[in-house]
C-alpha atoms as one frame of an Amber mdcrd trajectory, in Angstrom:
protein
  68.717  22.555 -11.085  71.528  22.247 -13.567  74.347  19.787 -13.100  77.546
  21.625 -14.035  80.613  19.797 -15.241  83.474  20.181 -12.824  87.012  20.783
 -13.950  89.457  18.057 -12.877  91.283  20.637 -10.769  88.174  21.527  -8.781
  87.123  17.898  -8.420  90.487  17.071  -6.947  90.557  20.099  -4.650  87.021
  19.866  -3.291  85.331  16.599  -4.233  81.556  16.394  -3.974  79.766  13.931
  -1.764  77.522  13.340  -4.816  77.804  14.146  -8.531  74.931  16.638  -8.552
  73.415  19.335  -6.396  72.255  18.208  -2.969  68.681  19.263  -2.415  68.285
  22.226  -0.097  65.817  21.746   2.754  64.142  24.860   4.179  63.675  25.248
   7.934  59.906  24.820   7.607  60.434  21.296   6.243  62.882  20.279   8.982
  60.139  20.171  11.609  62.423  21.435  14.361  61.933  23.887  17.200  64.638
  26.513  17.600  66.851  25.588  20.550  68.314  28.256  22.826  70.041  27.890
  26.190  70.441  31.542  27.152  69.621  34.939  25.763  72.814  36.358  24.318
  73.749  39.850  23.170  74.258  39.839  19.415  72.985  36.274  19.136  71.535
  34.919  15.917  68.248  33.497  17.195  66.298  35.354  14.508  68.549  33.988
  11.748  68.621  30.313  12.723  65.896  29.435  10.222  68.115  30.727   7.398
  71.620  29.901   8.615  71.067  26.291   9.667  69.628  25.150   6.299  72.528
  26.881   4.513  75.130  25.261   6.760  73.552  21.813   6.449  73.326  22.130
   2.668  77.018  23.111   2.467  78.052  20.187   4.668  76.240  17.688   2.466
  77.178  19.281  -0.856  80.877  19.586  -0.126  81.264  16.470   2.032  82.426
  18.379   5.124  83.198  16.469   8.303  83.920  19.168  10.892  81.801  22.092
  12.051  83.307  24.929  14.080  81.292  27.693  15.732  84.295  29.977  16.016
  82.624  32.759  18.004  80.381  30.535  20.077  78.260  32.977  22.079  74.818
  31.475  22.527  75.680  28.647  20.113  72.610  29.357  18.009  73.664  27.378
  14.936  75.443  24.598  16.811  72.373  23.870  18.939  70.087  23.644  15.937
  72.199  21.706  13.451  71.587  18.011  12.852  74.062  16.650  15.391  74.668
  13.514  13.319  75.781  15.489  10.280  79.371  16.146  11.371  81.998  13.792
  12.766  83.487  16.658  14.754  81.700  19.645  16.312  83.555  22.478  18.016
  82.282  25.326  20.168  84.865  28.102  20.576  84.326  31.152  22.776  86.628
  33.693  24.428  84.293  34.185  27.436  85.453  31.462  29.817  82.313  31.169
  32.026  80.163  30.853  28.893  82.448  28.000  27.790  81.877  26.402  31.183
  78.116  26.486  30.656  78.397  24.615  27.349  80.962  22.212  28.821  78.736
  21.366  31.777  75.620  20.898  29.660  77.437  18.309  27.561  77.754  16.046
  30.604  74.703  14.444  32.189  75.983  14.347  35.783  77.316  17.901  35.713
  74.056  19.132  34.214  72.061  17.568  37.044  74.287  19.346  39.575  73.843
  22.630  37.726  70.050  22.266  37.655  69.965  21.508  41.378  72.098  24.528
  42.218  70.131  26.921  40.038  66.798  25.625  41.350  67.763  26.824  44.828
  68.876  30.217  43.579  66.902  33.354  44.413  65.831  35.646  41.606  67.222
  38.902  42.965  69.514  41.805  42.219  71.951  40.601  44.875  72.296  37.169
  43.278  72.663  38.777  39.859  75.375  41.206  40.934  77.327  38.428  42.675
  77.162  36.347  39.481  78.342  39.265  37.346  81.268  39.930  39.697  82.276
  36.259  39.712  82.126  36.146  35.905  84.348  39.205  35.625  86.848  37.632
  38.016  86.885  34.342  36.088  87.458  36.113  32.781  90.169  38.340  34.219
  92.032  35.276  35.516  91.476  33.415  32.232  93.245  36.239  30.384  96.259
  35.435  32.583  96.011  31.716  31.888  94.434  30.878  35.250  91.185  28.942
  34.876  88.496  28.374  37.490  88.015  24.598  37.623  84.642  24.941  39.345
  82.816  24.666  36.045  79.392  24.355  37.660  79.715  27.659  39.546  80.964
  29.425  36.425  78.115  27.908  34.405  75.539  28.917  37.015  76.851  32.484
  37.098  76.597  32.726  33.315  73.022  31.441  33.269  72.025  33.864  36.032
  73.734  36.836  34.396  72.163  36.115  31.019  68.636  35.405  32.197  68.316
  38.211  34.746  69.924  40.996  32.706  68.429  43.721  30.551  68.668  42.933
  26.819  70.908  39.956  27.682  73.882  42.246  28.331  74.981  40.302  31.470
  75.674  43.630  33.165  72.454  45.429  34.154  69.751  43.785  36.264  66.352
  43.901  34.569  64.137  45.488  37.229  61.448  46.367  34.712  60.771  42.764
  33.629  61.619  41.060  36.910  58.077  39.992  37.716  57.260  38.665  34.258
  60.592  36.837  33.936  60.534  35.172  37.373  58.606  32.050  36.321  60.410
  31.916  32.990  63.764  31.802  34.800  62.882  28.701  36.795  61.147  27.011
  33.877  64.288  27.470  31.782  66.320  25.797  34.514  64.139  22.690  34.288
  64.686  22.585  30.525  68.482  22.539  30.700  68.780  18.739  30.760  67.382
  18.461  27.229  70.544  20.106  25.887  72.839  17.322  27.106  72.173  14.985
  24.135  72.731  17.918  21.781  76.042  19.008  23.320  77.401  15.574  24.179
  80.584  15.015  22.195  81.083  18.689  21.338  84.640  19.955  21.803  84.483
  23.140  23.906  87.512  25.413  23.685  88.275  28.763  25.245  90.219  30.474
  22.478  90.160  33.627  20.455  88.546  32.679  17.133  91.571  33.958  15.195
  93.864  31.552  16.992  91.507  28.671  16.286  91.209  29.538  12.593  95.009
  29.655  12.279  95.203  26.199  13.863  92.613  24.839  11.450  94.411  26.323
   8.452  97.678  24.773   9.615  96.074  21.359  10.093  96.719  21.286  13.836
  94.551  19.521  16.441  93.546  16.933  13.803  91.768  19.557  11.690  91.552
  19.143   7.934  90.824  22.601   6.479  89.405  21.238   3.221  86.804  19.275
   5.220  85.992  21.925   7.810  83.087  24.393   7.859  83.617  27.441  10.073
  80.832  29.810  11.091  82.092  33.099  12.552  79.692  35.700  13.915  82.471
  38.207  14.534  82.077  41.427  16.558  80.420  44.106  14.487  82.541  46.464
  12.409  82.565  49.673  14.536  82.228  51.770  11.391  78.813  50.202  10.757
  77.405  50.412  14.293  74.977  53.140  15.329  75.458  52.307  18.974  79.173
  52.870  19.541  79.094  51.322  23.013  81.483  48.369  22.771  80.562  44.782
  23.535  82.513  42.892  26.187  84.806  41.569  23.460  84.816  44.177  20.712
  87.186  44.613  17.790  88.533  47.847  16.423  88.997  48.520  12.712  92.525
  47.084  12.683  91.257  43.867  14.291  88.708  43.467  11.511  91.238  44.188
   8.774  93.661  41.651  10.231  90.901  39.062  10.483  89.872  39.706   6.888
  93.427  39.098   5.724  93.628  35.954   7.845  90.607  34.408   6.125  90.928
  35.930   2.644  92.622  32.914   1.035  91.817  30.245   3.593  91.343  26.645
   2.465  88.642  26.261   5.102  84.997  26.633   4.123  84.014  29.861   5.820
  80.817  31.755   6.569  81.178  35.157   8.272  78.079  36.916   9.602  77.580
  40.609  10.359  76.414  43.992   9.142  77.239  45.384   5.712  80.927  46.295
   5.967  83.315  47.923   3.541  86.101  45.992   5.229  84.560  42.626   4.382
  83.133  43.758   1.031  86.737  43.687  -0.164  86.666  39.881   0.117  84.401
  39.827  -2.931  87.459  40.768  -5.000  88.901  37.375  -4.091  86.008  35.099
  -4.888  83.834  35.559  -1.816  80.089  36.151  -2.092  78.096  38.643  -0.042
  74.522  37.591   0.715  71.817  39.697   2.373  69.743  37.680   4.843  67.188
  39.954   6.491  66.531  43.061   8.566  67.098  41.814  12.083  66.137  43.470
  15.401  69.135  44.940  17.228  69.015  43.208  20.616  71.399  45.641  22.310
  69.292  48.677  21.459  66.363  47.729  23.675  64.110  49.202  20.959  62.450
  48.105  17.738  65.429  49.242  15.691  66.519  46.831  12.978  69.704  46.367
  10.969  70.568  44.487   7.783  72.450  41.258   8.369  74.712  39.689   5.749
  76.899  36.660   5.367  80.166  36.470   3.444  80.998  33.001   2.116  84.010
  31.630   0.237  82.162  28.722  -1.400  79.477  28.658  -4.043  75.809  28.602
  -3.039  73.593  28.410  -6.132  70.753  30.908  -6.434  68.345  27.971  -6.601
  69.458  26.840  -3.144  69.050  30.324  -1.695  65.574  30.621  -3.186  64.460
  27.337  -1.611  65.781  28.228   1.831  64.328  31.736   1.819  62.752  33.718
  -1.024  63.856  36.932   0.704  67.584  36.190   0.439  69.389  38.451  -1.987
  72.863  38.094  -3.415  74.252  41.622  -3.353  77.656  40.844  -4.790  78.455
  37.555  -6.458  82.004  36.982  -7.515  82.450  35.777 -11.082  84.765  33.044
  -9.918  84.038  31.904  -6.322  87.021  30.479  -4.467  85.401  27.075  -4.090
  83.230  26.741  -7.223  80.863  23.920  -7.967
């Protein structure tokens, strides 16, 4: 790899942790098993092996100290990152009971209580429907600023809804796979305690990702935007979705445009994941880079249908790094002058 000379301006704005390129490490060389707590609609399980090496490379190359999973969901990247890499790790999610699950699993005593409760739970439609109803009630109250302090119940309801539902939609009981998933459900319960060391020390916040990103940009809550790496797997652009059925927390076109303008000139290191989108393609006019990752199965379709997944980043990732992490990665649009150049 070449070792470019940095202009004094860029060195001052974004100093390197070392004077040359940090070596990229592919997933195959990390010798890790992909960690997953629950199945999650729109999750990035199939992209972990690409995303995590990219995020870890960026953290080391740019000397970043904070990692924020701004649209937490199943926490795919957070769970699989080297937990000693960042001084601060943040899980942000708008779904309050999902937040409760991650909060509980970060505490050893609460996790033991959760495992005990779930172990005595029946695998049935009745239990599932009660969990779904309780989750809806908790989220409705959370929208009004009223939060259920029984974190363990909220966490249990989320686990039940995720693991017993069809295509992880947390809405429809999976009658078809009930028999085959019965043992898997209880085995997953017994595995929950291994996530406590991973999630210990993680800040869990129930916020809209846009509010959190504004706080980071303004330096609130002890955030330093120039040392913060944000991963945002935002709701899909409705213009690019074949299945127009909205997710629980969907965005319309105006929401996406407003989010794009929020992040366009951010000082935070940002990686946004989603389908090819004309809305986000416009970021490439301001130094962002659009990178094709892979054709990924669409979990919500319940079929073998696949869709192209991309990331949009506002910092420079050399082609050599991309080639090491995955030979299939393609840079579709590279800005001539990335916002945060090497």
